[in-house]
C-alpha positions as CSV (number, residue, x, y, z in Angstrom):
1,M,4.3,12.9,-67.9
2,T,6.3,11.9,-64.9
3,P,4.0,9.5,-62.1
4,P,3.5,11.6,-58.7
5,S,5.6,9.0,-56.9
6,Q,8.5,9.5,-59.3
7,A,8.2,13.3,-59.2
8,A,8.3,13.2,-55.3
9,T,11.4,11.2,-55.5
10,A,13.1,13.3,-57.8
11,T,12.4,16.5,-55.9
12,G,13.8,15.0,-53.0
13,P,13.1,15.8,-48.9
14,P,12.1,19.2,-48.3
15,P,14.1,21.9,-47.3
16,G,15.9,21.2,-44.1
17,G,16.6,17.7,-44.9
18,A,13.8,16.1,-42.6
19,P,10.5,14.5,-44.1
20,A,7.5,16.6,-43.2
21,A,5.1,14.9,-40.7
22,G,2.5,12.8,-42.3
23,A,4.6,12.4,-45.4
24,P,5.1,8.9,-46.7
25,G,8.7,9.0,-45.8
26,A,8.3,10.1,-42.2
27,A,9.3,8.0,-39.5
28,V,7.0,6.9,-37.0
29,T,7.9,6.2,-33.7
30,G,5.8,3.7,-31.6
31,R,5.4,3.5,-28.0
32,S,4.4,0.3,-26.2
33,P,1.3,0.7,-23.6
34,A,3.9,1.0,-20.3
35,Q,5.5,4.2,-22.1
36,L,2.0,5.5,-22.8
37,M,1.2,5.1,-19.2
38,W,4.2,6.6,-18.1
39,R,3.8,9.5,-20.2
40,R,0.2,10.3,-18.8
41,F,1.6,9.7,-15.5
42,R,4.4,12.2,-15.5
43,R,1.8,15.2,-16.7
44,D,0.0,14.6,-13.6
45,R,1.3,16.9,-11.0
46,T,-0.7,15.6,-8.2
47,G,0.4,12.1,-9.0
48,V,4.2,12.7,-9.2
49,A,3.8,14.7,-6.0
50,A,1.8,11.9,-4.4
51,A,4.2,9.4,-5.6
52,C,7.3,11.3,-4.3
53,V,5.5,11.5,-0.7
54,V,4.9,7.9,-0.8
55,A,8.8,7.2,-1.9
56,F,9.7,9.5,1.2
57,F,7.8,7.4,3.8
58,F,9.2,4.1,2.4
59,L,12.8,5.6,2.4
60,V,12.3,6.8,6.2
61,A,10.9,3.1,7.0
62,L,13.8,1.3,5.2
63,L,16.4,3.6,6.6
64,A,15.1,3.7,10.4
65,P,18.4,2.2,11.5
66,V,20.4,4.7,9.7
67,I,18.5,7.6,10.8
68,S,18.3,6.5,14.4
69,R,22.1,6.1,14.5
70,L,22.7,9.7,12.9
71,Y,20.1,11.2,15.3
72,G,21.9,9.4,18.3
73,K,18.6,8.1,19.9
74,D,16.5,4.9,19.7
75,P,12.8,4.3,20.4
76,Y,13.5,2.0,23.1
77,T,15.5,4.0,25.8
78,T,13.5,5.9,28.6
79,Y,15.2,9.1,28.6
80,G,12.7,11.1,30.7
81,Q,13.4,8.6,33.5
82,N,16.9,8.0,33.2
83,E,17.9,12.0,32.8
84,P,16.5,14.0,35.7
85,G,14.5,17.2,34.8
86,L,13.0,16.0,31.4
87,L,9.7,14.8,33.0
88,N,7.8,16.3,36.0
89,E,6.3,14.6,38.7
90,Y,3.2,13.6,37.1
91,G,5.4,12.0,34.0
92,Y,4.8,14.8,31.5
93,P,7.7,16.7,29.7
94,V,8.9,19.7,31.5
95,G,10.0,21.7,28.2
96,P,7.3,23.5,26.0
97,N,5.5,21.9,22.9
98,G,6.2,18.4,24.6
99,G,9.6,18.7,25.4
100,M,10.6,19.6,22.0
101,S,14.4,21.0,21.9
102,A,17.4,20.5,20.0
103,E,18.2,17.1,21.6
104,F,14.5,15.8,21.3
105,W,13.2,17.1,18.2
106,F,9.7,15.9,18.6
107,G,9.6,15.8,22.4
108,L,9.5,13.1,24.5
109,E,7.0,10.5,25.3
110,P,4.6,11.1,28.4
111,G,5.2,8.5,31.1
112,L,7.9,6.7,29.8
113,G,10.0,9.6,28.5
114,R,10.9,7.9,25.3
115,D,12.1,10.0,22.1
116,V,9.0,10.9,20.0
117,F,10.9,11.2,16.9
118,T,12.8,7.8,16.8
119,Q,9.2,6.3,17.8
120,L,7.3,7.9,14.8
121,V,10.4,6.6,12.4
122,Y,10.1,3.1,13.7
123,G,6.5,3.2,13.7
124,I,6.4,4.0,10.0
125,R,8.7,0.9,9.8
126,T,6.1,-1.3,11.4
127,S,3.0,-0.4,10.0
128,L,4.6,-0.2,6.2
129,S,5.9,-3.7,6.8
130,I,2.5,-5.2,7.9
131,A,0.6,-3.4,5.3
132,L,3.3,-4.3,2.4
133,V,2.9,-7.9,3.5
134,V,-0.7,-8.1,3.8
135,T,-1.2,-6.4,0.6
136,V,1.1,-8.5,-1.3
137,A,-0.7,-11.9,0.1
138,T,-4.1,-10.7,-0.4
139,M,-3.3,-9.5,-4.3
140,V,-1.6,-13.3,-4.6
141,I,-4.6,-15.0,-3.2
142,G,-7.1,-12.8,-4.7
143,V,-5.6,-12.9,-8.0
144,V,-5.5,-16.9,-8.0
145,M,-9.2,-17.2,-6.5
146,G,-10.8,-14.6,-9.0
147,I,-9.2,-15.9,-12.1
148,W,-9.8,-19.8,-11.1
149,A,-13.6,-18.7,-10.2
150,G,-14.0,-16.7,-13.5
151,Y,-12.4,-19.2,-15.9
152,A,-13.3,-22.3,-14.3
153,G,-17.0,-21.3,-13.5
154,G,-19.8,-23.8,-12.7
155,R,-19.2,-25.6,-9.4
156,T,-15.7,-24.0,-8.7
157,D,-17.1,-20.4,-9.3
158,Y,-20.0,-21.5,-6.9
159,V,-17.9,-22.7,-3.9
160,I,-15.2,-19.9,-4.2
161,G,-18.3,-17.5,-4.2
162,R,-19.8,-18.8,-1.3
163,V,-16.7,-18.6,0.5
164,V,-16.3,-14.9,-0.4
165,D,-19.5,-14.0,0.7
166,T,-19.3,-15.8,3.9
167,L,-16.0,-13.9,4.9
168,L,-17.5,-10.8,3.6
169,A,-20.4,-11.3,5.9
170,F,-17.6,-10.7,9.0
171,P,-17.4,-7.4,10.5
172,A,-13.6,-6.7,9.8
173,Q,-12.7,-4.3,12.8
174,L,-15.0,-6.5,15.5
175,F,-13.8,-10.0,13.9
176,L,-9.9,-8.8,14.4
177,I,-10.4,-7.8,18.0
178,V,-11.9,-11.1,18.8
179,L,-9.8,-13.7,17.0
180,L,-6.3,-12.1,18.0
181,P,-6.3,-12.9,21.5
182,V,-8.0,-16.3,20.7
183,V,-5.2,-16.9,18.1
184,E,-2.2,-15.9,20.7
185,T,-4.2,-18.3,23.5
186,A,-3.8,-21.4,21.3
187,F,0.2,-20.8,21.3
188,V,0.9,-18.7,24.4
189,S,0.1,-19.9,27.8
190,P,-1.4,-17.1,30.0
191,E,1.5,-16.5,32.4
192,E,3.9,-16.0,29.4
193,E,4.1,-12.7,27.4
194,T,3.0,-12.9,23.7
195,P,5.9,-12.8,21.4
196,V,6.4,-9.8,19.1
197,W,6.9,-12.1,16.1
198,L,3.5,-13.8,17.0
199,R,1.3,-10.8,17.2
200,Y,3.2,-9.7,13.8
201,V,2.1,-13.0,12.1
202,S,-1.5,-12.8,13.6
203,I,-2.2,-9.5,12.3
204,C,-0.8,-10.3,9.1
205,V,-2.8,-13.7,8.8
206,V,-6.1,-12.3,10.0
207,L,-5.9,-9.2,7.6
208,T,-4.9,-11.6,4.5
209,V,-7.8,-13.8,5.4
210,L,-10.6,-11.1,5.5
211,G,-8.6,-8.9,2.8
212,W,-8.6,-11.2,-0.4
213,T,-12.2,-11.4,-1.3
214,T,-12.6,-7.7,-2.7
215,I,-9.9,-8.3,-5.5
216,S,-11.1,-11.7,-5.9
217,R,-14.7,-10.5,-6.6
218,L,-13.4,-7.8,-9.0
219,L,-11.3,-9.9,-11.0
220,R,-13.8,-12.9,-11.3
221,A,-15.9,-10.2,-13.0
222,Q,-13.2,-9.1,-15.4
223,V,-12.4,-12.8,-16.3
224,L,-16.0,-13.6,-16.8
225,S,-16.2,-10.7,-19.4
226,L,-13.0,-11.7,-20.9
227,R,-13.2,-15.5,-21.4
228,E,-15.9,-15.3,-23.9
229,R,-13.6,-12.5,-26.0
230,E,-12.2,-13.5,-29.6
231,F,-8.4,-13.8,-28.7
232,V,-9.3,-16.4,-25.8
233,E,-11.4,-18.4,-28.2
234,A,-8.8,-18.3,-30.8
235,A,-6.2,-19.5,-28.2
236,R,-8.6,-22.4,-27.4
237,V,-8.9,-23.6,-31.1
238,T,-5.2,-23.3,-31.4
239,G,-5.1,-26.0,-28.8
240,A,-3.6,-23.8,-25.8
241,S,-3.7,-25.2,-22.2
242,P,-5.8,-23.4,-19.6
243,L,-2.5,-22.1,-18.1
244,R,-1.3,-21.0,-21.2
245,I,-4.6,-18.9,-21.6
246,V,-4.5,-17.6,-18.1
247,F,-1.0,-16.3,-17.9
248,K,-0.7,-15.3,-21.7
249,E,-4.0,-14.0,-22.6
250,L,-6.2,-13.5,-19.6
251,L,-3.4,-12.1,-17.0
252,P,-2.2,-9.4,-19.3
253,N,-5.4,-7.8,-19.4
254,L,-5.7,-7.9,-15.7
255,W,-2.8,-6.0,-14.5
256,T,-4.3,-2.6,-14.7
257,P,-7.0,-3.4,-12.0
258,I,-4.3,-5.5,-9.9
259,I,-2.0,-2.7,-9.8
260,I,-4.7,0.0,-8.9
261,Q,-6.4,-2.0,-6.3
262,S,-2.6,-2.7,-4.7
263,T,-2.4,1.0,-4.5
264,L,-5.6,1.5,-2.7
265,A,-5.3,-1.3,-0.5
266,L,-2.0,-0.7,1.1
267,P,-2.9,2.7,3.0
268,L,-6.3,0.9,4.2
269,Y,-4.0,-1.8,5.8
270,V,-2.0,1.0,7.2
271,G,-5.2,2.6,9.1
272,A,-6.4,-1.1,10.0
273,E,-3.0,-1.7,11.7
274,A,-2.9,1.7,13.5
275,G,-6.5,0.9,14.6
276,L,-5.8,-2.4,16.2
277,G,-2.9,-0.9,17.8
278,F,-5.2,2.1,19.2
279,L,-7.7,-0.7,20.7
280,G,-5.0,-2.6,22.4
281,V,-4.5,-5.5,20.0
282,G,-1.7,-4.5,17.5
283,M,1.9,-4.8,17.9
284,T,3.0,-5.2,21.8
285,E,5.5,-3.2,23.7
286,P,8.0,-2.1,23.0
287,T,7.6,-2.3,19.4
288,P,6.9,1.3,18.1
289,D,3.7,1.3,16.6
290,W,1.5,4.5,15.3
291,G,-1.6,3.0,16.7
292,R,-0.3,2.6,20.1
293,M,1.0,6.4,20.1
294,F,-2.5,7.3,19.2
295,L,-3.7,5.4,22.2
296,V,-1.3,7.0,24.5
297,G,-2.1,10.5,22.8
298,A,-5.7,10.0,23.3
299,S,-5.0,9.7,27.0
300,V,-2.8,12.6,27.4
301,Y,-4.0,15.2,25.1
302,R,-5.5,17.5,27.7
303,Q,-1.9,17.9,29.0
304,D,0.4,17.3,25.9
305,I,-1.5,17.7,22.8
306,T,1.9,17.8,20.8
307,Y,2.3,14.0,21.1
308,L,-0.9,13.2,19.5
309,V,-0.1,15.6,16.2
310,F,2.9,14.0,15.2
311,P,1.6,10.4,14.3
312,G,-2.1,11.9,13.4
313,V,-0.4,14.1,10.9
314,S,1.9,11.5,9.2
315,I,-0.8,9.0,8.7
316,V,-3.0,11.3,7.3
317,I,-0.3,12.6,4.7
318,F,0.3,9.1,4.0
319,V,-3.2,7.7,3.3
320,V,-4.0,10.7,1.2
321,A,-1.2,10.8,-0.7
322,F,-1.1,6.9,-1.4
323,N,-4.9,7.1,-2.4
324,L,-4.0,10.2,-4.7
325,L,-1.2,8.0,-6.2
326,G,-3.7,5.4,-6.9
327,D,-6.2,7.7,-8.5
328,S,-3.4,9.1,-10.7
329,L,-2.3,5.4,-11.6
330,R,-6.1,4.7,-12.7
331,D,-6.2,7.5,-14.9
332,A,-2.9,6.8,-16.7
333,F,-3.5,3.3,-17.1
334,D,-7.3,3.8,-18.2
335,P,-7.5,7.7,-19.7
336,K,-11.3,6.9,-20.3
337,S,-11.7,6.7,-16.5
338,R,-10.6,10.5,-16.2
339,R,-13.6,12.8,-15.5
């Protein structure tokens, strides 16, 4: 009697030429975690749509000079004051809807008469650049301090924990409002105008100092649970150095919370930067800024509501899209978190 394995070989593959699924001869295609994540993310239509919106904002910010050149306007020229008939005697646009026309797509800024469309485009560039710098800086510092505190433990963990508690005790917005003028006073004399670069650096530094604590505390908790796992103990037994354990064993298991927290932190910093501009301690003139557009719009909304609509709608769309993208990435990285 022929053994089953030989009989299967003698009969050959089933009709059609390819082995049946689940048969011993069927080819099994493996997928990496990144491929599985990408496959889950592509199925999330909300996440894909949010990613497209976020990519559009980044593209606009990157191509702001090109858009301005093609449009034929810039955010610095006071068109309303240079061309008679665009603003009335009170400084408000003469045309309907804030002066919207074929020449000025989004109208004119009340008072100075600058082009709103290019102000909005360059304002995206300003807010996103600050938010991106702060997000990268906070992630780097937070990852280093969180892993260091969690893995080292003992006195190191205690000292870093107390620093984190101290920084978390400061009310962020109030501290920013108070500290930024103090920092600038230390570098600029009262009779001189604050350089744009100094205000930019000051905002980035203050937001970074106050922002790294959240990701640090989260990663510390993750590392505390990982450092006692079998694969870390096996690495110690084999004589692996602490740096090798951190980079080869711990860090690959921390990419998911790092990426998710990055996507959730960036829109928060966009809102924080806009809030500083609205309070008068953001970017200085003539740098276009969403927050300062809110400040001007809040003072003229009774006479020209259109000027307030464009930055308001833009920042709402961006923040909502980025938050939805962060939620979709979390679900793609960790399917168990989906509710």
